[in-house]
Biopython code that builds the backbone (N, CA, C, O; Angstrom):
import numpy as np
from Bio.PDB.StructureBuilder import StructureBuilder

atoms = [
    (1, "UNK", "N", (0.846, -1.183, 0.000)),
    (1, "UNK", "CA", (0.000, 0.000, 0.000)),
    (1, "UNK", "C", (0.889, 1.243, 0.000)),
    (1, "UNK", "O", (1.830, 1.325, 0.790)),
    (2, "UNK", "N", (0.610, 2.190, -0.856)),
    (2, "UNK", "CA", (1.432, 3.394, -0.935)),
    (2, "UNK", "C", (1.034, 4.377, 0.154)),
    (2, "UNK", "O", (-0.016, 4.233, 0.780)),
    (3, "UNK", "N", (1.882, 5.380, 0.374)),
    (3, "UNK", "CA", (1.577, 6.412, 1.362)),
    (3, "UNK", "C", (0.293, 7.134, 1.005)),
    (3, "UNK", "O", (-0.503, 7.467, 1.883)),
    (4, "UNK", "N", (0.084, 7.383, -0.308)),
    (4, "UNK", "CA", (-1.137, 8.060, -0.724)),
    (4, "UNK", "C", (-2.357, 7.227, -0.362)),
    (4, "UNK", "O", (-3.352, 7.767, 0.120)),
    (5, "UNK", "N", (-2.293, 5.906, -0.590)),
    (5, "UNK", "CA", (-3.402, 5.032, -0.239)),
    (5, "UNK", "C", (-3.648, 5.060, 1.267)),
    (5, "UNK", "O", (-4.794, 5.073, 1.715)),
    (6, "UNK", "N", (-2.564, 5.070, 2.045)),
    (6, "UNK", "CA", (-2.687, 5.037, 3.489)),
    (6, "UNK", "C", (-3.360, 6.295, 4.039)),
    (6, "UNK", "O", (-3.957, 6.255, 5.115)),
    (7, "UNK", "N", (-3.270, 7.400, 3.319)),
    (7, "UNK", "CA", (-3.842, 8.644, 3.824)),
    (7, "UNK", "C", (-5.346, 8.720, 3.595)),
    (7, "UNK", "O", (-5.993, 9.666, 4.045)),
    (8, "UNK", "N", (-5.895, 7.758, 2.918)),
    (8, "UNK", "CA", (-7.328, 7.751, 2.652)),
    (8, "UNK", "C", (-8.029, 6.927, 3.731)),
    (8, "UNK", "O", (-8.313, 5.744, 3.537)),
    (9, "UNK", "N", (-8.302, 7.560, 4.858)),
    (9, "UNK", "CA", (-8.918, 6.875, 5.987)),
    (9, "UNK", "C", (-10.425, 6.775, 5.794)),
    (9, "UNK", "O", (-11.039, 7.622, 5.144)),
    (10, "UNK", "N", (-11.008, 5.737, 6.364)),
    (10, "UNK", "CA", (-12.457, 5.535, 6.322)),
    (10, "UNK", "C", (-12.926, 4.982, 7.658)),
    (10, "UNK", "O", (-12.170, 4.320, 8.370)),
    (11, "UNK", "N", (-14.186, 5.262, 7.991)),
    (11, "UNK", "CA", (-14.777, 4.674, 9.187)),
    (11, "UNK", "C", (-14.702, 3.157, 9.044)),
    (11, "UNK", "O", (-15.024, 2.606, 7.991)),
    (12, "UNK", "N", (-14.277, 2.493, 10.108)),
    (12, "UNK", "CA", (-14.154, 1.040, 10.098)),
    (12, "UNK", "C", (-12.759, 0.542, 9.791)),
    (12, "UNK", "O", (-12.471, -0.640, 9.978)),
    (13, "UNK", "N", (-11.873, 1.430, 9.316)),
    (13, "UNK", "CA", (-10.486, 1.026, 9.100)),
    (13, "UNK", "C", (-9.863, 0.660, 10.450)),
    (13, "UNK", "O", (-10.266, 1.169, 11.496)),
    (14, "UNK", "N", (-8.884, -0.223, 10.402)),
    (14, "UNK", "CA", (-8.216, -0.687, 11.614)),
    (14, "UNK", "C", (-6.764, -0.231, 11.573)),
    (14, "UNK", "O", (-6.107, -0.292, 10.534)),
    (15, "UNK", "N", (-6.278, 0.225, 12.718)),
    (15, "UNK", "CA", (-4.867, 0.588, 12.837)),
    (15, "UNK", "C", (-4.242, -0.264, 13.932)),
    (15, "UNK", "O", (-4.856, -0.546, 14.961)),
    (16, "UNK", "N", (-3.005, -0.664, 13.678)),
    (16, "UNK", "CA", (-2.241, -1.429, 14.669)),
    (16, "UNK", "C", (-1.086, -0.558, 15.138)),
    (16, "UNK", "O", (-0.308, -0.054, 14.328)),
    (17, "UNK", "N", (-0.979, -0.385, 16.443)),
    (17, "UNK", "CA", (0.069, 0.422, 17.066)),
    (17, "UNK", "C", (1.240, -0.506, 17.396)),
    (17, "UNK", "O", (1.161, -1.312, 18.323)),
    (18, "UNK", "N", (2.328, -0.386, 16.629)),
    (18, "UNK", "CA", (3.493, -1.243, 16.818)),
    (18, "UNK", "C", (4.191, -0.984, 18.147)),
    (18, "UNK", "O", (4.825, -1.887, 18.692)),
    (19, "UNK", "N", (4.088, 0.216, 18.672)),
    (19, "UNK", "CA", (4.775, 0.549, 19.924)),
    (19, "UNK", "C", (4.057, -0.031, 21.140)),
    (19, "UNK", "O", (4.692, -0.593, 22.033)),
    (20, "UNK", "N", (2.716, 0.109, 21.170)),
    (20, "UNK", "CA", (1.939, -0.321, 22.333)),
    (20, "UNK", "C", (1.258, -1.667, 22.153)),
    (20, "UNK", "O", (0.706, -2.220, 23.104)),
    (21, "UNK", "N", (1.298, -2.203, 20.920)),
    (21, "UNK", "CA", (0.650, -3.481, 20.602)),
    (21, "UNK", "C", (-0.869, -3.412, 20.757)),
    (21, "UNK", "O", (-1.513, -4.414, 21.066)),
    (22, "UNK", "N", (-1.433, -2.230, 20.542)),
    (22, "UNK", "CA", (-2.882, -2.037, 20.613)),
    (22, "UNK", "C", (-3.481, -2.006, 19.215)),
    (22, "UNK", "O", (-2.793, -1.708, 18.239)),
    (23, "UNK", "N", (-4.767, -2.315, 19.131)),
    (23, "UNK", "CA", (-5.507, -2.281, 17.876)),
    (23, "UNK", "C", (-6.600, -1.238, 18.022)),
    (23, "UNK", "O", (-7.296, -1.198, 19.037)),
    (24, "UNK", "N", (-6.754, -0.387, 17.001)),
    (24, "UNK", "CA", (-7.771, 0.646, 17.033)),
    (24, "UNK", "C", (-8.662, 0.595, 15.811)),
    (24, "UNK", "O", (-8.244, 0.162, 14.737)),
    (25, "UNK", "N", (-9.897, 1.044, 15.988)),
    (25, "UNK", "CA", (-10.864, 1.134, 14.890)),
    (25, "UNK", "C", (-11.261, 2.591, 14.741)),
    (25, "UNK", "O", (-11.651, 3.233, 15.715)),
    (26, "UNK", "N", (-11.164, 3.122, 13.513)),
    (26, "UNK", "CA", (-11.585, 4.487, 13.249)),
    (26, "UNK", "C", (-13.107, 4.523, 13.278)),
    (26, "UNK", "O", (-13.766, 3.857, 12.479)),
    (27, "UNK", "N", (-13.664, 5.308, 14.209)),
    (27, "UNK", "CA", (-15.109, 5.285, 14.392)),
    (27, "UNK", "C", (-15.823, 6.566, 13.976)),
    (27, "UNK", "O", (-17.033, 6.550, 13.748)),
    (28, "UNK", "N", (-15.089, 7.680, 13.873)),
    (28, "UNK", "CA", (-15.773, 8.932, 13.529)),
    (28, "UNK", "C", (-14.774, 9.941, 13.001)),
    (28, "UNK", "O", (-13.665, 10.061, 13.520)),
    (29, "UNK", "N", (-15.176, 10.674, 11.955)),
    (29, "UNK", "CA", (-14.367, 11.740, 11.357)),
    (29, "UNK", "C", (-15.170, 13.033, 11.444)),
    (29, "UNK", "O", (-16.362, 13.052, 11.139)),
    (30, "UNK", "N", (-14.505, 14.125, 11.865)),
    (30, "UNK", "CA", (-15.218, 15.402, 11.959)),
    (30, "UNK", "C", (-14.223, 16.559, 11.971)),
    (30, "UNK", "O", (-13.024, 16.367, 12.172)),
    (31, "UNK", "N", (-14.740, 17.742, 11.756)),
    (31, "UNK", "CA", (-13.933, 18.952, 11.822)),
    (31, "UNK", "C", (-13.873, 19.409, 13.277)),
    (31, "UNK", "O", (-14.903, 19.529, 13.940)),
    (32, "UNK", "N", (-12.673, 19.660, 13.763)),
    (32, "UNK", "CA", (-12.476, 20.000, 15.167)),
    (32, "UNK", "C", (-13.245, 21.248, 15.583)),
    (32, "UNK", "O", (-13.803, 21.297, 16.680)),
    (33, "UNK", "N", (-13.278, 22.251, 14.718)),
    (33, "UNK", "CA", (-13.936, 23.516, 15.064)),
    (33, "UNK", "C", (-15.303, 23.658, 14.400)),
    (33, "UNK", "O", (-15.781, 24.774, 14.199)),
    (34, "UNK", "N", (-15.923, 22.554, 14.066)),
    (34, "UNK", "CA", (-17.228, 22.579, 13.419)),
    (34, "UNK", "C", (-18.232, 23.357, 14.276)),
    (34, "UNK", "O", (-18.347, 23.128, 15.480)),
    (35, "UNK", "N", (-18.933, 24.251, 13.653)),
    (35, "UNK", "CA", (-19.952, 25.020, 14.349)),
    (35, "UNK", "C", (-19.438, 26.225, 15.112)),
    (35, "UNK", "O", (-20.232, 26.958, 15.702)),
    (36, "UNK", "N", (-18.144, 26.448, 15.117)),
    (36, "UNK", "CA", (-17.596, 27.561, 15.900)),
    (36, "UNK", "C", (-17.877, 28.919, 15.250)),
    (36, "UNK", "O", (-17.867, 29.943, 15.933)),
    (37, "UNK", "N", (-18.128, 28.935, 13.937)),
    (37, "UNK", "CA", (-18.396, 30.214, 13.259)),
    (37, "UNK", "C", (-19.587, 30.946, 13.875)),
    (37, "UNK", "O", (-19.625, 32.176, 13.896)),
    (38, "UNK", "N", (-20.542, 30.193, 14.366)),
    (38, "UNK", "CA", (-21.716, 30.806, 14.986)),
    (38, "UNK", "C", (-21.348, 31.548, 16.265)),
    (38, "UNK", "O", (-22.087, 32.430, 16.702)),
    (39, "UNK", "N", (-20.226, 31.205, 16.864)),
    (39, "UNK", "CA", (-19.807, 31.832, 18.112)),
    (39, "UNK", "C", (-18.890, 33.031, 17.906)),
    (39, "UNK", "O", (-18.599, 33.757, 18.856)),
    (40, "UNK", "N", (-18.434, 33.243, 16.684)),
    (40, "UNK", "CA", (-17.510, 34.333, 16.411)),
    (40, "UNK", "C", (-18.237, 35.667, 16.306)),
    (40, "UNK", "O", (-19.409, 35.723, 15.935)),
    (41, "UNK", "N", (-17.522, 36.740, 16.641)),
    (41, "UNK", "CA", (-18.087, 38.075, 16.472)),
    (41, "UNK", "C", (-18.300, 38.381, 14.997)),
    (41, "UNK", "O", (-19.298, 39.001, 14.628)),
    (42, "UNK", "N", (-17.375, 37.952, 14.157)),
    (42, "UNK", "CA", (-17.466, 38.155, 12.712)),
    (42, "UNK", "C", (-17.508, 36.791, 12.023)),
    (42, "UNK", "O", (-16.462, 36.161, 11.863)),
    (43, "UNK", "N", (-18.696, 36.315, 11.610)),
    (43, "UNK", "CA", (-18.824, 34.991, 11.005)),
    (43, "UNK", "C", (-18.017, 34.823, 9.718)),
    (43, "UNK", "O", (-17.805, 33.698, 9.265)),
    (44, "UNK", "N", (-17.563, 35.940, 9.119)),
    (44, "UNK", "CA", (-16.760, 35.852, 7.899)),
    (44, "UNK", "C", (-15.292, 35.610, 8.205)),
    (44, "UNK", "O", (-14.493, 35.361, 7.302)),
    (45, "UNK", "N", (-14.939, 35.684, 9.493)),
    (45, "UNK", "CA", (-13.550, 35.477, 9.895)),
    (45, "UNK", "C", (-13.092, 34.073, 9.481)),
    (45, "UNK", "O", (-13.814, 33.089, 9.644)),
    (46, "UNK", "N", (-11.885, 34.015, 8.946)),
    (46, "UNK", "CA", (-11.338, 32.739, 8.475)),
    (46, "UNK", "C", (-10.877, 31.885, 9.653)),
    (46, "UNK", "O", (-10.197, 32.363, 10.561)),
    (47, "UNK", "N", (-11.258, 30.626, 9.617)),
    (47, "UNK", "CA", (-10.804, 29.665, 10.613)),
    (47, "UNK", "C", (-10.187, 28.497, 9.860)),
    (47, "UNK", "O", (-10.811, 27.919, 8.970)),
    (48, "UNK", "N", (-8.971, 28.159, 10.221)),
    (48, "UNK", "CA", (-8.327, 26.988, 9.625)),
    (48, "UNK", "C", (-8.808, 25.773, 10.406)),
    (48, "UNK", "O", (-8.334, 25.517, 11.513)),
    (49, "UNK", "N", (-9.750, 25.020, 9.833)),
    (49, "UNK", "CA", (-10.296, 23.882, 10.543)),
    (49, "UNK", "C", (-9.369, 22.676, 10.432)),
    (49, "UNK", "O", (-8.565, 22.580, 9.505)),
    (50, "UNK", "N", (-9.488, 21.783, 11.362)),
    (50, "UNK", "CA", (-8.623, 20.614, 11.446)),
    (50, "UNK", "C", (-9.492, 19.363, 11.417)),
    (50, "UNK", "O", (-10.428, 19.232, 12.205)),
    (51, "UNK", "N", (-9.179, 18.443, 10.503)),
    (51, "UNK", "CA", (-9.901, 17.184, 10.425)),
    (51, "UNK", "C", (-9.348, 16.237, 11.486)),
    (51, "UNK", "O", (-8.137, 16.047, 11.597)),
    (52, "UNK", "N", (-10.252, 15.649, 12.261)),
    (52, "UNK", "CA", (-9.841, 14.730, 13.316)),
    (52, "UNK", "C", (-10.613, 13.421, 13.221)),
    (52, "UNK", "O", (-11.691, 13.354, 12.630)),
    (53, "UNK", "N", (-10.038, 12.390, 13.813)),
    (53, "UNK", "CA", (-10.639, 11.060, 13.865)),
    (53, "UNK", "C", (-10.704, 10.593, 15.308)),
    (53, "UNK", "O", (-9.756, 10.771, 16.073)),
    (54, "UNK", "N", (-11.843, 9.989, 15.677)),
    (54, "UNK", "CA", (-11.936, 9.277, 16.940)),
    (54, "UNK", "C", (-11.593, 7.825, 16.658)),
    (54, "UNK", "O", (-12.105, 7.226, 15.713)),
    (55, "UNK", "N", (-10.718, 7.266, 17.489)),
    (55, "UNK", "CA", (-10.307, 5.871, 17.349)),
    (55, "UNK", "C", (-10.628, 5.150, 18.651)),
    (55, "UNK", "O", (-10.274, 5.608, 19.737)),
    (56, "UNK", "N", (-11.308, 4.009, 18.520)),
    (56, "UNK", "CA", (-11.574, 3.153, 19.671)),
    (56, "UNK", "C", (-10.444, 2.137, 19.760)),
    (56, "UNK", "O", (-10.233, 1.344, 18.842)),
    (57, "UNK", "N", (-9.720, 2.170, 20.876)),
    (57, "UNK", "CA", (-8.552, 1.311, 21.062)),
    (57, "UNK", "C", (-8.882, 0.120, 21.947)),
    (57, "UNK", "O", (-9.658, 0.223, 22.897)),
    (58, "UNK", "N", (-8.276, -1.010, 21.614)),
    (58, "UNK", "CA", (-8.366, -2.200, 22.441)),
    (58, "UNK", "C", (-6.986, -2.829, 22.495)),
    (58, "UNK", "O", (-6.244, -2.790, 21.514)),
    (59, "UNK", "N", (-6.645, -3.399, 23.616)),
    (59, "UNK", "CA", (-5.332, -4.009, 23.748)),
    (59, "UNK", "C", (-4.792, -3.860, 25.146)),
    (59, "UNK", "O", (-5.489, -3.384, 26.042)),
    (60, "UNK", "N", (-3.550, -4.266, 25.338)),
    (60, "UNK", "CA", (-2.975, -4.315, 26.688)),
    (60, "UNK", "C", (-2.727, -2.952, 27.329)),
    (60, "UNK", "O", (-2.596, -2.879, 28.551)),
    (61, "UNK", "N", (-2.659, -1.885, 26.563)),
    (61, "UNK", "CA", (-2.320, -0.573, 27.135)),
    (61, "UNK", "C", (-3.493, 0.399, 27.198)),
    (61, "UNK", "O", (-3.287, 1.590, 27.432)),
    (62, "UNK", "N", (-4.712, -0.079, 26.995)),
    (62, "UNK", "CA", (-5.860, 0.837, 26.987)),
    (62, "UNK", "C", (-6.387, 1.118, 28.387)),
    (62, "UNK", "O", (-7.301, 1.929, 28.536)),
    (63, "UNK", "N", (-5.852, 0.489, 29.403)),
    (63, "UNK", "CA", (-6.318, 0.725, 30.764)),
    (63, "UNK", "C", (-6.076, 2.168, 31.216)),
    (63, "UNK", "O", (-6.654, 2.613, 32.208)),
    (64, "UNK", "N", (-5.228, 2.896, 30.493)),
    (64, "UNK", "CA", (-4.941, 4.288, 30.843)),
    (64, "UNK", "C", (-6.077, 5.239, 30.482)),
    (64, "UNK", "O", (-6.118, 6.369, 30.968)),
    (65, "UNK", "N", (-7.000, 4.786, 29.631)),
    (65, "UNK", "CA", (-8.066, 5.648, 29.131)),
    (65, "UNK", "C", (-9.406, 5.205, 29.707)),
    (65, "UNK", "O", (-9.668, 4.011, 29.852)),
    (66, "UNK", "N", (-10.249, 6.181, 30.033)),
    (66, "UNK", "CA", (-11.562, 5.858, 30.586)),
    (66, "UNK", "C", (-12.455, 5.127, 29.595)),
    (66, "UNK", "O", (-13.063, 4.113, 29.939)),
    (67, "UNK", "N", (-12.539, 5.634, 28.364)),
    (67, "UNK", "CA", (-13.492, 5.076, 27.411)),
    (67, "UNK", "C", (-12.850, 4.248, 26.308)),
    (67, "UNK", "O", (-13.555, 3.550, 25.579)),
    (68, "UNK", "N", (-11.547, 4.307, 26.170)),
    (68, "UNK", "CA", (-10.885, 3.617, 25.076)),
    (68, "UNK", "C", (-10.878, 4.414, 23.786)),
    (68, "UNK", "O", (-10.298, 3.973, 22.794)),
    (69, "UNK", "N", (-11.519, 5.594, 23.779)),
    (69, "UNK", "CA", (-11.585, 6.423, 22.577)),
    (69, "UNK", "C", (-10.604, 7.580, 22.710)),
    (69, "UNK", "O", (-10.595, 8.297, 23.711)),
    (70, "UNK", "N", (-9.774, 7.747, 21.674)),
    (70, "UNK", "CA", (-8.848, 8.879, 21.616)),
    (70, "UNK", "C", (-9.046, 9.596, 20.292)),
    (70, "UNK", "O", (-9.453, 8.986, 19.303)),
    (71, "UNK", "N", (-8.758, 10.889, 20.274)),
    (71, "UNK", "CA", (-8.897, 11.704, 19.073)),
    (71, "UNK", "C", (-7.521, 12.021, 18.511)),
    (71, "UNK", "O", (-6.604, 12.388, 19.245)),
    (72, "UNK", "N", (-7.391, 11.872, 17.190)),
    (72, "UNK", "CA", (-6.142, 12.136, 16.478)),
    (72, "UNK", "C", (-6.436, 13.059, 15.309)),
    (72, "UNK", "O", (-7.478, 12.937, 14.666)),
    (73, "UNK", "N", (-5.524, 13.983, 15.030)),
    (73, "UNK", "CA", (-5.672, 14.758, 13.806)),
    (73, "UNK", "C", (-5.362, 13.843, 12.627)),
    (73, "UNK", "O", (-4.584, 12.897, 12.749)),
    (74, "UNK", "N", (-5.977, 14.133, 11.490)),
    (74, "UNK", "CA", (-5.721, 13.330, 10.298)),
    (74, "UNK", "C", (-4.256, 13.437, 9.890)),
    (74, "UNK", "O", (-3.646, 12.444, 9.494)),
    (75, "UNK", "N", (-3.692, 14.638, 9.986)),
    (75, "UNK", "CA", (-2.269, 14.814, 9.665)),
    (75, "UNK", "C", (-1.387, 14.005, 10.618)),
    (75, "UNK", "O", (-0.383, 13.429, 10.198)),
    (76, "UNK", "N", (-1.760, 13.963, 11.890)),
    (76, "UNK", "CA", (-1.009, 13.187, 12.855)),
    (76, "UNK", "C", (-1.038, 11.692, 12.533)),
    (76, "UNK", "O", (-0.025, 11.005, 12.658)),
    (77, "UNK", "N", (-2.198, 11.198, 12.120)),
    (77, "UNK", "CA", (-2.305, 9.790, 11.724)),
    (77, "UNK", "C", (-1.424, 9.496, 10.516)),
    (77, "UNK", "O", (-0.774, 8.452, 10.457)),
    (78, "UNK", "N", (-1.401, 10.412, 9.555)),
    (78, "UNK", "CA", (-0.554, 10.224, 8.369)),
    (78, "UNK", "C", (0.915, 10.130, 8.772)),
    (78, "UNK", "O", (1.648, 9.289, 8.251)),
    (79, "UNK", "N", (1.347, 10.982, 9.689)),
    (79, "UNK", "CA", (2.741, 10.965, 10.151)),
    (79, "UNK", "C", (3.044, 9.653, 10.863)),
    (79, "UNK", "O", (4.100, 9.059, 10.645)),
    (80, "UNK", "N", (2.123, 9.193, 11.717)),
    (80, "UNK", "CA", (2.338, 7.932, 12.427)),
    (80, "UNK", "C", (2.434, 6.753, 11.461)),
    (80, "UNK", "O", (3.192, 5.813, 11.700)),
    (81, "UNK", "N", (1.667, 6.802, 10.369)),
    (81, "UNK", "CA", (1.747, 5.753, 9.347)),
    (81, "UNK", "C", (3.074, 5.817, 8.601)),
    (81, "UNK", "O", (3.726, 4.796, 8.385)),
    (82, "UNK", "N", (3.467, 7.025, 8.213)),
    (82, "UNK", "CA", (4.705, 7.199, 7.443)),
    (82, "UNK", "C", (5.945, 6.791, 8.236)),
    (82, "UNK", "O", (6.922, 6.307, 7.664)),
    (83, "UNK", "N", (5.902, 6.989, 9.549)),
    (83, "UNK", "CA", (7.060, 6.641, 10.386)),
    (83, "UNK", "C", (7.052, 5.173, 10.806)),
    (83, "UNK", "O", (8.027, 4.684, 11.375)),
    (84, "UNK", "N", (5.961, 4.474, 10.528)),
    (84, "UNK", "CA", (5.875, 3.062, 10.872)),
    (84, "UNK", "C", (5.360, 2.792, 12.282)),
    (84, "UNK", "O", (5.317, 1.636, 12.705)),
    (85, "UNK", "N", (4.971, 3.827, 13.015)),
    (85, "UNK", "CA", (4.425, 3.611, 14.355)),
    (85, "UNK", "C", (3.074, 2.917, 14.287)),
    (85, "UNK", "O", (2.747, 2.094, 15.142)),
    (86, "UNK", "N", (2.285, 3.255, 13.260)),
    (86, "UNK", "CA", (0.990, 2.619, 13.033)),
    (86, "UNK", "C", (0.990, 1.899, 11.705)),
    (86, "UNK", "O", (1.727, 2.262, 10.788)),
    (87, "UNK", "N", (0.158, 0.874, 11.605)),
    (87, "UNK", "CA", (-0.068, 0.175, 10.347)),
    (87, "UNK", "C", (-1.573, 0.212, 10.078)),
    (87, "UNK", "O", (-2.374, -0.040, 10.979)),
    (88, "UNK", "N", (-1.950, 0.522, 8.854)),
    (88, "UNK", "CA", (-3.349, 0.684, 8.480)),
    (88, "UNK", "C", (-3.853, -0.546, 7.733)),
    (88, "UNK", "O", (-3.208, -1.050, 6.814)),
    (89, "UNK", "N", (-5.017, -1.009, 8.155)),
    (89, "UNK", "CA", (-5.712, -2.103, 7.467)),
    (89, "UNK", "C", (-7.064, -1.566, 7.016)),
    (89, "UNK", "O", (-7.931, -1.266, 7.837)),
    (90, "UNK", "N", (-7.233, -1.448, 5.706)),
    (90, "UNK", "CA", (-8.450, -0.863, 5.149)),
    (90, "UNK", "C", (-9.648, -1.794, 5.375)),
    (90, "UNK", "O", (-9.527, -3.016, 5.281)),
    (91, "UNK", "N", (-10.783, -1.201, 5.669)),
    (91, "UNK", "CA", (-12.036, -1.935, 5.815)),
    (91, "UNK", "C", (-12.695, -1.989, 4.431)),
    (91, "UNK", "O", (-13.464, -1.101, 4.063)),
    (92, "UNK", "N", (-12.387, -3.026, 3.690)),
    (92, "UNK", "CA", (-12.938, -3.122, 2.330)),
    (92, "UNK", "C", (-13.940, -4.227, 2.200)),
    (92, "UNK", "O", (-14.492, -4.436, 1.120)),
]
sb = StructureBuilder()
sb.init_structure("model")
sb.init_model(0)
sb.init_chain("A")
sb.init_seg("    ")
for serial, (resi, resn, name, xyz) in enumerate(atoms, 1):
    if name == "N":
        sb.init_residue(resn, " ", resi, " ")
    sb.init_atom(name, np.array(xyz, "f"), 0.0, 1.0, " ", f" {name:<3s}", serial, name[0])
structure = sb.get_structure()
């Protein structure tokens, strides 16, 4: 799988964390600042929004988290894939 293919995340994709030996499932994608324009004084003000993913983790190191769900930026996930910290398994 090429780096370009790896950057195309989808709900249901699985990631394996080589460092912690945990397995995660991508469960939700959303814009971090979604809906914030309504709270701004000037709704035309530019906001650089950030795409994020919620991942449900399971494995030996998830006891540190209350719900097992962690949020990652999409760019952060791409970096973790490129460095080999995570491995992506597409839900096809």
